[in-house]
Structure formats: C-alpha cells, structure tokens
N, C-alpha and C positions, 0 to 999 in steps of 0.2 A: 504494500500500499505506499501511496506517496504522502507527503508531508500535509497535504491539503485535506486529508480524509480523516476523520474522527468518529469515534462512537460515542455516544452518550444516551441517557434514559429519556423517552419521549416525555414530552410535556404537552399541556392543551394547546399551546401556542402552535405546535407542529401539526395539528388533525388537518389543516387545509393541504399542506404539502403531502402527507401522507395519503389523503384522498386522491390526490392526482396519480400518485403511484398505484393506488387500487385500481383506479379506473383504467389505467394503461395495462394493468396485468392480469386481471380477473374478470370473467364473464358475469360473476355474481359479486360485485364489489360491496365491501362493507359500508354501511352509512356512517354519516358524522355522528349520529347518536350512538352507534355501537362503540365507536372509538372512544366517544366521551365516557360512555358508562364503563369501558374498561379501564380507563385512566383514573376515574373518580370514584367508582363504587365496587369495583371487583378486587377483593383483597388479595387474590391469587396472581391476579395478572401483572406481567413485567414486559414492558416494551422497550426496545433500542432502536435508535436511529442511527443511520450511516449518513455523516454530512461531508459535503465537498464545499468548501469556502463558505460555509453557513448555510447551505442549501440542503435540505434533506433530499438524499438520493435512493436511500433504502432503509428498509425497516424490519424488524421481526419482533412478534409477539409470542409469548408463552404463558401459560398458567404454571405456577409450581405448588403442588398440593402435596403436603407432607413430602415424600421423598421421590415424587414423579413430576418430571416436567412434560408439559404437553404444548407443542408448537401450535399456535392459533394460525398464524399466517407469516409468510416472508416474501418480500418482494423488493425489486430494484427497477428504477426507471430504465426504459428499453435501453437507452445510450449508455447505461454503465453495466449492462450484461456482458458475459463473456470475458470479463477481465479479472475473475478470481475474486470479485468483491462479494458474491454471495456466499463463496465458501469462507471468506474472511468472516462475514456477518454471522454465518451460522456458528463458525468456531468460537467468536466472541459470546453468543448467546449459550453455547455449551458450558463455556468458562464460568458464566454468570449462574447457570443453572446449578452446577456444583457448588459455588459459593452459597446458594440458597440451600444447600443440602439435598438436591436431587440425586438419587442413584440411578434413575432411567430416565429416558426420554423417548416421547412418541409423537408421531405426526401422521395425517393423512394425506395423500398425494394421488391425483389422477392416475388411473392405470395407464394412461395414454402419454402422461408426461415423463419421457424418459430422460430429459435432461435433467429434471430435479431429482429423480430417481438415483442418477448416476451421481449427482452432488452427494445426496445423503448416503449411499453406500460407500463411497469416498471417505466419509466421516465415521464409518463402522455401523451405520443403520442396517438393519435386516427385515426382510419381509416378515410380517405378522400375519393379518388376516385380511379378508376383502369385505369391506362394507359395500353391500350391493345398493344400487341406485341412489348413491350418496349425494350426487350433486344434482341439485333440483333443475337446473338449466336444460340439461340433456340425458338425466338419469344414468350418468356415467358412474361406475364402481370406482371407490377409493381403494387403494391399497394402504394398509396400517403398517408403518415402519417402527422399529424399535431399536434403541442402542442402550446398552449399559454404559454408565458414566464412571 
C-alpha cells in the first residue's frame, strides 16, 4: 500500500461515500438507514474504511459476537480494484477481529463470484455450506465460507 492509503474505523460522516461504493458494487445495495443503524445501534458491528487522500475508497463491516466474526460486506470503488487493496482491507479486518477476541470468521459470497472466493481462499477461508436462494435479486445461492483465526 502506498503512503496515501490508510485504514480507520467508519464514522457517520462516511455514510455518503460508503453508499457510493455500495451502489457501484452490489445489485442489492444497503440503505443509508442500514449503515446508520449499524454504526449507532448495533453493539456487535465494527466497520473499517480505507481512505486515499481522505477519500473513502473501500470499506468492510463485520459483526463480532462472542468469539465469532461475521463479515457483513466488503467493497472497493471499481477504480481501486485489482490492486491488492481488497486483500489489504480483509487482512486488516481479520487483525481487528482477532483483537476483539474472535476465533473464527465467516461470510457469504455469491456462488458465481469467483474473484471474491479466490481472495477469501488466499486468506485461508474454506467452503462451508450453501445457502439456497440467498440473494433476493436473482435467487442465487450463497457459499458460506469459514476460517479459523
């Protein structure tokens, strides 16, 4: 990573920029209210942003419940993809999950999202179960992946 990039915990002021990333990344983007509730009402939620010259270019959210971390979402602006930044972001979130006491981490990924699955495998995630018809936009299945931290 270059010197202009830094990680920090997400704040309410970041929601607009995170929504831009959401809409550029997902067919079912989260709403402003969803992010607001995560940041202000969910005691288990931890969100990290990746900044480039004070512009939010990526983020990752997780819930840490007892000793398990669950990735809720991870995304980068399209022009920041393919530069190992998603890997750096995920590694940072794994590090934070460990600091919070998590022993395992899980996530769901579209069964057709081979690029994301490859990244997760690179960091030690393994296939778990299939959640049938998980995605409501096209009823695509989700692959559940796990890693021991």
